[in-house]
Every structure is written in structure tokens, then in C-alpha cells.
PAZAPA-4460 file (N, C-alpha, C; in steps of 0.05 Angstrom, whole numbers, plus 32768, in hexadecimal, padded with zeros to 4 digits):
% residues 272
    n_x    n_y    n_z   ca_x   ca_y   ca_z    c_x    c_y    c_z   seq   type   mol
   7F1B   8021   80FD   7F12   801D   80E1   7F04   8004   80DD     1      M     A
   7EEF   8003   80CD   7EDF   7FE9   80C9   7EF2   7FD4   80BD     2      A     A
   7F05   7FDB   80AC   7F17   7FC7   80A0   7F29   7FBA   80B3     3      I     A
   7F32   7FCB   80C6   7F45   7FBF   80DA   7F36   7FAD   80ED     4      D     A
   7F1C   7FB4   80F2   7F0B   7FA1   8103   7F06   7F88   80F5     5      R     A
   7F00   7F88   80DC   7EFB   7F70   80CB   7F12   7F5E   80CA     6      I     A
   7F2B   7F6A   80C9   7F44   7F5A   80C6   7F47   7F4C   80E1     7      R     A
   7F3F   7F59   80F8   7F45   7F4B   8110   7F2E   7F35   8115     8      K     A
   7F17   7F39   810B   7F01   7F25   810F   7F04   7F0E   80FD     9      E     A
   7F0C   7F11   80E5   7F0E   7EFA   80D2   7F29   7EED   80CF    10      E     A
   7F29   7ED1   80D4   7F3F   7EC2   80D2   7F42   7EB9   80B3    11      S     A
   7F2B   7EB9   80A6   7F2C   7EB0   8088   7F30   7ECB   8078    12      S     A
   7F45   7EC8   8068   7F4B   7EDE   8055   7F35   7EE4   8041    13      T     A
   7F27   7ECD   8037   7F13   7ED3   8024   7EFC   7EE1   8031    14      V     A
   7EF2   7ED9   804A   7EDD   7EE9   8056   7EE7   7F03   805E    15      R     A
   7EFF   7F07   8067   7F0A   7F22   806C   7F07   7F32   8054    16      M     A
   7F0F   7F28   803E   7F0F   7F3A   8024   7EF2   7F3E   801D    17      A     A
   7EE0   7F2D   801E   7EC6   7F30   8017   7EB7   7F46   8028    18      D     A
   7EBC   7F45   8044   7EB0   7F58   8055   7EBB   7F74   8050    19      R     A
   7ED4   7F75   8049   7EE3   7F8E   8044   7ED9   7F9B   802A    20      S     A
   7ED3   7F8D   8018   7EC9   7F98   7FFE   7EAD   7FA3   8004    21      I     A
   7E9E   7F95   8012   7E81   7FA1   801A   7E85   7FBB   802B    22      A     A
   7E97   7FBC   803D   7E9B   7FD3   804F   7EA4   7FEA   803E    23      A     A
   7EB7   7FE6   802D   7EC3   7FFD   801E   7EAE   8005   8007    24      I     A
   7EA1   7FF2   7FFE   7E8C   7FFA   7FE9   7E76   800D   7FF7    25      R     A
   7E71   8006   8011   7E5C   8016   801F   7E66   8034   8021    26      G     A
   7E82   8035   8029   7E8F   8050   802D   7E8F   805E   8014    27      S     A
   7E95   8050   7FFD   7E96   805C   7FE2   7E7B   8068   7FDA    28      M     A
   7E66   805A   7FE0   7E4A   8063   7FDA   7E43   807D   7FEA    29      E     A
   7E4C   807C   8004   7E48   8095   8016   7E56   80AD   800B    30      Q     A
   7E70   80A8   8000   7E82   80BC   7FF5   7E75   80C7   7FDC    31      L     A
   7E6A   80B6   7FCB   7E5D   80BE   7FB1   7E45   80D0   7FB8    32      R     A
   7E36   80C9   7FCC   7E1F   80D9   7FD4   7E25   80F5   7FDF    33      T     A
   7E3E   80F5   7FEE   7E48   810F   7FF8   7E51   8120   7FE1    34      F     A
   7E5C   8116   7FCD   7E67   8124   7FB5   7E50   812F   7FA5    35      I     A
   7E3A   811F   7FA3   7E23   8129   7F96   7E14   8140   7FA3    36      Q     A
   7E14   813D   7FBC   7E06   8154   7FCE   7E17   816C   7FD4    37      Q     A
   7E32   816A   7FCF   7E44   817E   7FD4   7E58   8183   7FBB    38      N     A
   7E4F   8192   7FA8   7E5D   8194   7F8E   7E78   81A1   7F94    39      P     A
   7E8C   819C   7F85   7EA6   81A8   7F87   7EA5   81C6   7F7D    40      F     A
   7EB4   81D3   7F8E   7EB7   81F1   7F89   7EC2   81F8   7F6E    41      V     A
   7ED8   81E9   7F67   7EE7   81F0   7F50   7EF7   81D5   7F46    42      N     A
   7F03   81D7   7F2E   7F13   81C1   7F23   7F29   81B7   7F38    43      D     A
   7F36   81CA   7F45   7F4B   81C1   7F55   7F41   81AF   7F6D    44      D     A
   7F29   81B6   7F76   7F1F   81A5   7F8C   7F17   818B   7F81    45      E     A
   7F0B   8189   7F69   7F03   8170   7F5D   7F1C   815E   7F57    46      E     A
   7F32   816A   7F4B   7F49   815D   7F48   7F55   8151   7F5E    47      I     A
   7F57   8160   7F73   7F61   8155   7F8E   7F53   813E   7F97    48      Y     A
   7F36   813E   7F94   7F28   8126   7FA0   7F2C   810F   7F8D    49      F     A
   7F2B   8113   7F71   7F2D   80F9   7F62   7F4B   80F1   7F5E    50      F     A
   7F5E   8100   7F65   7F79   80F8   7F62   7F85   80EF   7F7D    51      K     A
   7F7D   80FB   7F92   7F8A   80F5   7FAC   7F76   80E7   7FC2    52      Q     A
   7F5E   80EE   7FC2   7F4B   80E2   7FD6   7F3F   80C8   7FCE    53      I     A
   7F32   80C8   7FB6   7F25   80B0   7FAD   7F35   8098   7FA7    54      K     A
   7F4B   809A   7F97   7F58   8084   7F8D   7F62   8070   7FA5    55      P     A
   7F6F   807B   7FBC   7F77   8068   7FD2   7F5F   8059   7FDD    56      P     A
   7F48   8064   7FE0   7F30   8058   7FEB   7F28   8043   7FD8    57      I     A
   7F24   8049   7FBE   7F1C   8038   7FAA   7F2E   8022   7FA6    58      Y     A
   7F49   8028   7FA9   7F5D   8013   7FA5   7F5B   7FFC   7FB8    59      A     A
   7F53   8001   7FD2   7F4D   7FEF   7FE5   7F3A   7FDB   7FDF    60      R     A
   7F22   7FE4   7FD3   7F0D   7FD4   7FC9   7F16   7FC2   7FB4    61      M     A
   7F27   7FCB   7FA0   7F30   7FBB   7F8B   7F44   7FA7   7F96    62      I     A
   7F54   7FAF   7FA8   7F68   7F9F   7FB4   7F59   7F86   7FC1    63      Y     A
   7F46   7F8A   7FD1   7F38   7F75   7FDF   7F28   7F62   7FCD    64      Y     A
   7F1F   7F6E   7FB7   7F12   7F60   7FA2   7F29   7F4B   7F95    65      R     A
   7F3F   7F57   7F91   7F56   7F45   7F86   7F5E   7F31   7F99    66      K     A
   7F60   7F37   7FB3   7F68   7F22   7FC7   7F53   7F10   7FC8    67      V     A
   7F39   7F15   7FC6   7F23   7F03   7FC8   7F26   7EEF   7FB2    68      F     A
   7F28   7EF8   7F97   7F2C   7EE7   7F7E   7F44   7ED9   7F81    69      N     A
   7F5C   7EE3   7F8C   7F73   7ED4   7F8E   7F70   7EBC   7FA1    70      F     A
   7F64   7EC1   7FB9   7F61   7EAD   7FCC   7F4E   7E97   7FC3    71      E     A
   7F39   7E9E   7FB5   7F25   7E8C   7FAA   7F31   7E78   7F96    72      A     A
   7F45   7E82   7F86   7F51   7E72   7F72   7F6C   7E63   7F7A    73      R     A
   7F74   7E69   7F93   7F90   7E5F   7F9A   7F8F   7E42   7F9F    74      K     A
   7FA0   7E33   7F92   7FA2   7E18   7F95   7FAC   7E0E   7FB4    75      P     A
   7F9F   7DFA   7FBC   7FA3   7DF2   7FD8   7FB5   7DDA   7FDC    76      A     A
   7FC6   7DDA   7FEF   7FD6   7DC1   7FF6   7FF1   7DBF   7FE6    77      G     A
   7FF1   7DC2   7FCC   8009   7DBF   7FBC   801C   7DD9   7FBE    78      N     A
   8031   7DD8   7FCE   8043   7DED   7FCF   804D   7DF9   7FB3    79      R     A
   8057   7DE5   7FA3   8060   7DEC   7F8A   804C   7DFA   7F77    80      K     A
   8034   7DEE   7F77   801E   7DFB   7F67   8017   7E18   7F72    81      A     A
   8018   7E1A   7F8B   8011   7E32   7F98   8026   7E48   7F91    82      L     A
   8041   7E3F   7F92   8056   7E52   7F8B   8054   7E5B   7F6D    83      R     A
   804D   7E48   7F5C   804C   7E4F   7F40   8033   7E64   7F3D    84      R     A
   801F   7E5E   7F4B   8006   7E6F   7F49   800C   7E8C   7F53    85      Y     A
   801A   7E8F   7F6B   8024   7EA8   7F75   8035   7EB6   7F60    86      L     A
   8049   7EA9   7F56   805B   7EB6   7F45   804E   7EBE   7F2A    87      E     A
   803A   7EAE   7F1E   802B   7EB7   7F09   801A   7ED0   7F0E    88      S     A
   800F   7ED1   7F24   7FFF   7EEA   7F2E   8010   7F03   7F2E    89      E     A
   8029   7EFF   7F3A   803C   7F16   7F3D   8046   7F20   7F1E    90      L     A
   8049   7F0B   7F0E   804F   7F10   7EF3   803A   7F21   7EE4    91      K     A
   8022   7F19   7EE9   800A   7F26   7EDD   8007   7F43   7EE6    92      L     A
   800E   7F47   7F01   800D   7F64   7F0B   8024   7F74   7EFE    93      L     A
   803B   7F68   7EF8   8051   7F75   7EEC   8048   7F7F   7ECF    94      G     A
   803A   7F6E   7EC1   802E   7F74   7EA7   801B   7F8B   7EA7    95      T     A
   8009   7F89   7EBB   7FF6   7F9F   7EBD   8004   7FB9   7EC2    96      I     A
   8018   7FB9   7ED4   8028   7FCF   7EDA   8035   7FDC   7EC1    97      Y     A
   8040   7FCC   7EB1   804D   7FD3   7E98   8037   7FE1   7E85    98      Q     A
   8020   7FD5   7E84   800B   7FE1   7E73   8004   7FFE   7E7B    99      E     A
   8003   8002   7E94   7FFA   801A   7E9F   8010   802D   7EAA   100      H     A
   8028   8028   7EA2   8040   8034   7EAE   803E   8053   7EAE   101      S     A
   8035   805D   7E96   8031   8079   7E93   8021   8087   7EA6   102      S     A
   8009   8079   7EAE   7FF7   8086   7EC2   8004   8085   7EDC   103      A     A
   8012   806F   7EDF   8021   806A   7EFB   8037   8080   7EFE   104      H     A
   8047   8083   7EEB   805B   8098   7EEC   8050   80B4   7EEF   105      Q     A
   803B   80B9   7EE2   802E   80D4   7EE5   8025   80D8   7F02   106      Y     A
   8019   80C4   7F0D   800E   80C9   7F29   8024   80C9   7F3B   107      F     A
   8039   80B8   7F3A   8050   80B6   7F4E   8061   80CE   7F4C   108      R     A
   8064   80DB   7F35   8077   80F1   7F30   806C   810A   7F3A   109      S     A
   8051   810B   7F42   8044   8124   7F4B   8040   8136   7F33   110      G     A
   803D   812D   7F1B   8037   813D   7F04   801B   8148   7F06   111      A     A
   8018   8161   7EF9   7FFC   816C   7EFC   7FF2   8177   7EE3   112      T     A
   8003   8176   7ECD   7FFC   8182   7EB3   7FE4   8178   7EA6   113      H     A
   7FDD   815C   7EAB   7FC7   814F   7EA0   7FAD   814B   7EB3   114      M     A
   7FB2   8159   7ECA   7F9D   8154   7EDF   7F7F   815A   7ED6   115      D     A
   7F7B   8171   7EC7   7F61   8179   7EC0   7F56   8166   7EAA   116      R     A
   7F67   8157   7E9D   7F5F   8143   7E88   7F58   8129   7E98   117      Q     A
   7F68   8121   7EAB   7F65   8108   7EB8   7F53   8107   7ECE   118      Y     A
   7F50   811D   7EDE   7F44   811D   7EF8   7F2D   812E   7EFA   119      F     A
   7F22   8139   7EE6   7F08   8148   7EE4   7EF5   8137   7ED6   120      V     A
   7EDC   8136   7EE0   7EC6   8126   7ED3   7EBF   8130   7EB9   121      R     A
   7EB6   8120   7EA7   7EAA   8126   7E8E   7EC1   8132   7E7A   122      N     A
   7EDA   8129   7E7F   7EEE   8130   7E6D   7EF7   8117   7E5D   123      K     A
   7EFE   811F   7E44   7F05   8108   7E32   7F23   8101   7E35   124      Q     A
   7F2A   80F5   7E49   7F45   80F1   7E4F   7F50   80D7   7E40   125      G     A
   7F69   80D1   7E44   7F72   80B9   7E37   7F6D   80A1   7E4A   126      L     A
   7F5A   808F   7E41   7F54   8079   7E53   7F67   8062   7E4D   127      H     A
   7F75   8059   7E61   7F83   8041   7E60   7F75   8027   7E64   128      L     A
   7F75   8017   7E50   7F62   8000   7E50   7F72   7FE8   7E5C   129      H     A
   7F65   7FD2   7E61   7F70   7FB9   7E71   7F58   7FB2   7E83   130      G     A
   7F60   7FAC   7E9B   7F4A   7FA1   7EAE   7F3B   7FBA   7EB4   131      E     A
   7F21   7FB5   7EB8   7F10   7FCC   7EBF   7F07   7FCC   7EDC   132      S     A
   7F13   7FD9   7EEE   7F0E   7FD8   7F0C   7EF5   7FE6   7F14   133      P     A
   7EE5   7FF3   7F02   7ED1   8003   7F0D   7EBA   7FF0   7F13   134      C     A
   7EB5   7FF2   7F30   7EA4   7FE0   7F3C   7E88   7FEE   7F40   135      L     A
   7E87   8009   7F3F   7E6E   8016   7F45   7E6F   802E   7F33   136      C     A
   7E70   802C   7F18   7E74   803F   7F04   7E5E   8054   7F04   137      F     A
   7E63   806D   7F08   7E51   8084   7F05   7E61   809B   7EFC   138      D     A
   7E55   80A6   7EE5   7E65   80BE   7ED6   7E6A   80D5   7EEA   139      P     A
   7E5A   80D9   7EFE   7E5C   80EE   7F12   7E6F   80E7   7F28   140      G     A
   7E78   80CE   7F28   7E8D   80C6   7F3E   7EA6   80BA   7F30   141      F     A
   7EAD   80BE   7F17   7EC1   80B2   7F0C   7ECE   80C9   7EF8   142      H     A
   7EE9   80C8   7EF6   7EF6   80D5   7EE0   7F04   80C0   7ECF   143      T     A
   7F13   80CB   7EB9   7F1F   80B6   7EA6   7F35   80A6   7EB6   144      S     A
   7F42   80B2   7EC9   7F59   80A4   7ED7   7F58   809D   7EF3   145      H     A
   7F44   80A8   7F02   7F45   80A0   7F1F   7F45   8084   7F24   146      D     A
   7F34   8075   7F15   7F32   8057   7F19   7F4B   804A   7F11   147      H     A
   7F5A   8055   7EFA   7F75   8048   7EF2   7F88   804C   7F09   148      I     A
   7F8A   8061   7F17   7F9B   8066   7F2B   7F94   8055   7F42   149      I     A
   7F7C   8052   7F49   7F74   8041   7F5E   7F7C   8022   7F58   150      A     A
   7F77   801B   7F3F   7F7F   7FFF   7F38   7F9E   7FFB   7F3A   151      A     A
   7FAD   800F   7F34   7FCA   800D   7F37   7FD3   800B   7F54   152      L     A
   7FC5   801C   7F64   7FCC   801A   7F84   7FC5   7FFE   7F8E   153      L     A
   7FAC   7FF4   7F84   7FA4   7FD9   7F8C   7FB8   7FC5   7F85   154      A     A
   7FC3   7FC6   7F6D   7FD5   7FB3   7F64   7FF0   7FB4   7F73   155      N     A
   7FF7   7FCC   7F7B   8010   7FCD   7F8E   800A   7FC0   7FA8   156      E     A
   7FF1   7FC1   7FB2   7FEC   7FB5   7FCD   7FEB   7F97   7FCA   157      M     A
   7FDE   7F90   7FB1   7FDD   7F6F   7FAE   7FF8   7F67   7FA7   158      L     A
   800B   7F76   7F9D   8027   7F6C   7F97   8032   7F65   7FB1   159      A     A
   802F   7F77   7FC3   803C   7F75   7FDF   8030   7F5C   7FEC   160      A     A
   8016   7F58   7FE9   8009   7F40   7FF4   8015   7F28   7FE8   161      H     A
   8017   7F27   7FCF   8020   7F0E   7FC2   803D   7F09   7FC8   162      L     A
   804D   7F1E   7FC9   8069   7F1A   7FD1   806C   7F0F   7FEC   163      S     A
   805B   7F19   7FFE   805B   7F0E   801A   8055   7EEF   801C   164      A     A
   8041   7EE8   800A   8039   7ECC   8006   804F   7EBB   7FFD   165      E     A
   805F   7EC6   7FE8   8072   7EB6   7FDD   8089   7EB3   7FF1   166      V     A
   8090   7ECA   8002   80A5   7EC6   8016   809E   7EB3   802C   167      L     A
   8082   7EB3   8031   8079   7EA1   8046   807C   7E85   803D   168      D     A
   8075   7E81   8025   8077   7E65   8018   8096   7E5B   8019   169      L     A
   80A9   7E6C   8010   80C3   7E66   8011   80CD   7E5F   802D   170      K     A
   80C5   7E6D   8042   80CC   7E68   805C   80C3   7E4D   8065   171      N     A
   80AA   7E49   8060   80A0   7E2D   8068   80AC   7E15   805A   172      K     A
   80B5   7E1A   8041   80C2   7E06   8030   80DD   7E00   803D   173      G     A
   80EA   7E14   8046   8103   7E10   8051   8105   7E09   8070   174      Q     A
   80EE   7E09   807C   80EA   7E02   8099   80F9   7E19   80AA   175      G     A
   80F1   7E16   80C2   80FB   7E2A   80D5   8118   7E26   80D9   176      S     A
   812A   7E3C   80D6   8146   7E3B   80DA   814C   7E35   80F8   177      P     A
   8161   7E29   80FE   8169   7E23   811B   8170   7E3D   8128   178      A     A
   8163   7E42   813D   8169   7E5C   814C   8183   7E5C   8159   179      E     A
   8191   7E70   8159   81AA   7E74   8165   81A5   7E7D   8181   180      N     A
   81A9   7E6C   8196   81A1   7E72   81B3   81B2   7E8A   81BC   181      P     A
   81C8   7E92   81B1   81D6   7EA9   81BC   81CE   7EC1   81AF   182      T     A
   81BD   7EC0   819B   81B4   7ED9   818C   8197   7EDE   8190   183      K     A
   8190   7EF6   819D   8174   7EFB   81A1   8167   7F06   8187   184      K     A
   814E   7EFE   8184   8141   7F09   816D   8138   7F25   8172   185      K     A
   813D   7F37   815F   8138   7F52   8163   8118   7F56   8160   186      L     A
   810B   7F67   8170   80EF   7F6C   8170   80E7   7F89   8169   187      R     A
   80D6   7F8E   8157   80D0   7FAB   8151   80B7   7FB1   8164   188      W     A
   80BC   7FC5   8174   80A8   7FCC   8188   809A   7FE6   8183   189      T     A
   80A2   7FF4   816E   8092   800B   8163   807C   8000   8154   190      A     A
   806B   8013   8146   8054   800A   8137   805E   8003   8119   191      T     A
   804A   7FF5   810C   8050   7FEE   80F0   8053   8008   80E0   192      K     A
   8042   801C   80E7   8042   8036   80D7   805F   8041   80D9   193      A     A
   806A   8040   80F3   8088   804A   80F9   809A   803B   80E6   194      D     A
   8095   8020   80E4   80A8   8011   80D2   80A7   8019   80B6   195      M     A
   808F   801D   80AD   808B   8024   8091   8097   8040   808C   196      V     A
   8094   8053   809F   80A0   806E   809D   80BF   806A   809C   197      E     A
   80CA   8058   80AD   80E7   8055   80AF   80F1   8049   8092   198      F     A
   80E2   8036   8088   80E9   8029   806E   80EC   803D   8057   199      I     A
   80D6   804E   8055   80D3   8060   8040   80E9   8078   8043   200      Y     A
   80EF   807E   805C   8105   8090   8061   811F   8084   8059   201      G     A
   8125   806B   805E   813F   805E   8055   813D   805D   8037   202      L     A
   8129   8055   8029   8128   8054   800D   812E   806E   8000   203      A     A
   8120   8083   800C   8126   809E   7FFF   8141   80AB   8005   204      A     A
   814E   80A1   8019   8169   80AC   8023   817E   80A3   8010   205      S     A
   817C   808E   8002   818F   807F   7FF1   81A5   8072   8002   206      G     A
   819D   806C   801A   81B1   805F   802F   81B6   8043   8027   207      A     A
   81A3   8039   8019   81A3   801A   8011   81A8   8016   7FF4   208      I     A
   81BC   8009   7FEA   81BF   8005   7FCD   81BF   801E   7FBF   209      E     A
   81C7   8034   7FCB   81C7   804F   7FBD   81AB   8057   7FB4   210      N     A
   8198   804E   7FC1   817D   8055   7FBA   8171   8045   7FA4   211      G     A
   817F   8032   7F9A   8177   8021   7F81   816C   8006   7F8C   212      K     A
   8159   8007   7F9F   814D   7FF1   7FAA   812E   7FF4   7FA7   213      I     A
   811E   7FE0   7FA0   8103   7FE1   7F9F   80F7   7FE2   7FB7   214      D     A
   80E4   7FF2   7FBD   80D7   7FF7   7FDA   80CD   7FDA   7FE1   215      I     A
   80C0   7FCA   7FD0   80B6   7FB1   7FDB   80CB   7F9F   7FE5   216      K     A
   80E5   7FA0   7FD7   80FA   7F90   7FE2   8105   7F98   7FFC   217      E     A
   8107   7FB3   7FFE   810C   7FBD   801B   80F8   7FB6   8030   218      L     A
   80DF   7FB9   8029   80CB   7FB0   803D   80CB   7F92   8044   219      V     A
   80CF   7F81   8032   80D2   7F66   8036   80EA   7F60   8049   220      E     A
   8100   7F6D   8042   8117   7F67   8052   8117   7F6E   806F   221      S     A
   810D   7F87   8072   810B   7F93   808E   80F5   7F85   809E   222      I     A
   80DD   7F81   808F   80C8   7F73   809D   80CF   7F58   80A6   223      S     A
   80DF   7F49   8096   80E9   7F2D   809C   80FC   7F2F   80B5   224      E     A
   810F   7F44   80B5   8121   7F45   80CE   8112   7F46   80E8   225      I     A
   80FD   7F57   80E5   80ED   7F5C   8100   80D4   7F4A   8102   226      F     A
   80D0   7F39   80EE   80B8   7F2A   80ED   809F   7F3A   80F0   227      E     A
   809B   7F4D   80DF   8084   7F5E   80E1   8077   7F5E   80C4   228      V     A
   805C   7F59   80C5   804D   7F57   80AC   8046   7F74   80A2   229      D     A
   8051   7F79   808B   804D   7F94   807F   803F   7F91   8062   230      L     A
   802D   7F7D   8060   8023   7F7A   8045   8014   7F91   8039   231      Q     A
   8008   7FA2   804D   7FF8   7FB9   8046   8009   7FD4   8047   232      N     A
   8025   7FD1   8043   8036   7FE8   8049   802F   7FFF   8039   233      Y     A
   8025   7FFC   801F   801F   8013   800F   8009   8022   8018   234      Y     A
   7FF4   8015   8023   7FDC   8023   802F   7FE5   8034   8046   235      H     A
   7FFA   8028   8057   8002   8036   806F   8010   804E   8066   236      V     A
   8020   804A   8050   8030   8063   8045   801E   8078   803D   237      Y     A
   8008   8071   802E   7FF4   8085   8026   7FE9   8097   803D   238      H     A
   7FE2   8086   8052   7FD8   8094   806B   7FEE   80A8   8076   239      E     A
   8007   80A0   8073   801C   80B2   807D   801C   80CC   806D   240      L     A
   8017   80C8   8052   8018   80DE   8040   8000   80F3   8045   241      R     A
   7FEB   80E7   8051   7FD3   80F5   8055   7FD3   8105   806D   242      M     A
   7FE8   8103   807D   7FE8   8110   8097   7FEC   8130   8091   243      R     A
   7FDE   813F   80A3   7FDD   815C   809D   7FF5   816A   80A8   244      K     A
   7FFE   8164   80BF   8015   8171   80CC   8031   8164   80C6   245      K     A
   8038   8151   80D8   8052   8145   80D5   804C   8129   80C8   246      V     A
   805B   8127   80B1   8058   810D   80A1   8069   80F7   80AB   247      R     A
   807F   80FE   80B7   8094   80EA   80C0   809B   80EC   80DD   248      N     A
   8087   80EC   80EF   808C   80EC   810D   80A1   80DA   8116   249      P     A
   80A1   80C1   810A   80B4   80AC   8116   80D1   80B7   810F   250      F     A
   80D4   80BE   80F6   80F1   80C7   80F0   80FA   80E0   80FF   251      L     A
   80E4   80F0   8105   80EC   8109   8112   80F3   80FF   8130   252      A     A
   80E4   80EB   813B   80EA   80E0   8156   8105   80D3   8155   253      H     A
   810D   80C7   8140   8128   80B9   8140   813E   80CF   8144   254      L     A
   8139   80E3   8132   814E   80FB   8133   814F   8106   814F   255      L     A
   8139   810C   815C   8138   8117   8175   8145   8105   818A   256      K     A
   813F   80ED   8187   814A   80D8   819B   8168   80D7   8196   257      S     A
   8172   80D6   817E   818F   80D5   817B   819E   80EA   8186   258      G     A
   8191   8105   8182   819C   811D   818C   819F   811B   81AB   259      D     A
   8188   8112   81B7   8185   8113   81D4   819A   8100   81DF   260      R     A
   819C   80E9   81D2   81B2   80D4   81DD   81CE   80E0   81DB   261      R     A
   81D6   80EF   81C8   81EE   80FA   81C5   81F2   8111   81DA   262      M     A
   81DE   8121   81DE   81DC   8137   81F3   81E3   812A   8210   263      E     A
   81D2   8113   8214   81D6   8105   822F   81F2   80FB   8233   264      D     A
   81FD   80F2   821E   8218   80E7   8220   822C   80FD   8221   265      A     A
   8229   8113   8216   823B   812A   821B   8237   8135   8238   266      D     A
   8220   8136   8242   821A   813E   825D   8227   812D   8273   267      E     A
   8225   8111   826D   8233   80FE   827F   8251   8103   827F   268      R     A
   825E   8107   8266   827B   810A   8266   8282   8126   8275   269      E     A
   8271   8139   8272   827B   8154   827F   8278   8153   829C   270      D     A
   8267   8140   82A7   8263   813E   82C3   8278   812B   82D1   271      N     A
   8288   8120   82BF   829E   810D   82CC   82B3   811A   82DB   272      R     A
***
């Protein structure tokens, strides 16, 4: 993907965000042209596109725009000022979430009763005001709520990014803890996508805090244990949801591996 290549090529977060915005904008323009040339067959097809397909792509453009603005305004040098800045940005995101909580709950709950009002073009839906993330407004390429959902998804990604910055700042302030020479640091050797799948599985199972733990807190805790950067965990989770066949191959692999280990142990005992 172009975004992955840009991340590898750019050491500057500002340049990375700027190039990413341009790349995604180009993809959005291609997508708009495709929609114009290939009309939807019915409302269900249109709803699926504006509810499930477009918002995550648009969200990434909004996210990188926010990252660009955040980095451009970030105070340099003073750790205390930087921490205040990060915390104020996180507080602002919380306020935005509260303002648009009804749209967020509708989308996350899987509700469908307002889909034709929210995700079909030229419908007089309930517009939730606040920041306007429409970067390339076109009545033929927007509904009343697809941009709102995209903005909420972008804010989730930004919250994870800011939380990682706060954690990094705290770690730097405390200094590197003395390593225990008798204890080896655990290393995650599967993919980041596998870790995200594992974390969401844990959260859904209720195995930690009876399921009453925020996913961001769980991501931060586990990524810190294995020293893995998961600031884009929600985007990875969305890609897992978009899989056509097996959505949780890593969890399925864990189950099979556990069964195989027990079967091997049983076989060894039978052969004694």
C-alpha cells in the first residue's frame, strides 16, 4: 500500500502525514469517479458503500490531517508543556465524542433502522454539527452521516496516537528502568495484526476485568509488555473485519496449536 511505503520512507511525521493526505485524496477522487460511472443498483448497495466502505478510507485522510496539524502545533523541548498539550488534545477528543455519541453508538451497535436516512444521498437526515471534516464535498459522493462516521473513526485513531505519545513521554521522564539480568524480555514474533486480533479477542471474552476494560487501555498494556507500536490498532481491526473468509485466523491457529500440543502430550504418555 502507498501509505505503508510512505511511512517507511519518511522519518518526519509531518512529511509523512502530508504525503499520506495527498495519496488518500487521490484514491478518494478515483473512488468518486468510479461511483459516478457505476451507479448503485439499489439503496442497499448504496448504504453498504457509504456506511462500510467509504468512512474507513475517508477516516484515514481526516486522521492524517489531524496528525499534521497536531505535529505542526506541538511545543518543542519542554516536556511539561508537551504533556499539557497532549492531555488537552485528548480532552478535546473526549468532548467531540460526547457531542456525537449517538452517531457513534448507532454505528457501533450495528443498528440499521436509520440507514436509509443516514447513508442514502439526497436524504434530509439529522446532521450532527461541530467540526466539518468534509474535505472534498460533492452531493453525489456524500450522505448526511458518512462523513460523521469517518470523523469519529479518525478521532479514535488520533486518540490512540496521542495516548502512545503520552506513554512515551512518561517513559522518557522516568528514564530507562534497570534491566533484570536474570529475566529475559519477552518478544512478540507474530504480526501486529495477530496481536490486534488477540487483544480484541481478549476484550470480547471478558477474561480481563470481567470485560469492563477500555480497548485502548488493553492495547497500551499489552503493546507495552512486548514493546510493539500499535498506534493504528483500530485501522488494523477494521481490516480484520473486512476479511471475507476467516476473520480471526490467529485465534483459530491458537486453538489448533493448543489442541495439537495436548494431543502430542497424550501420545507421548501412551508410548511410555
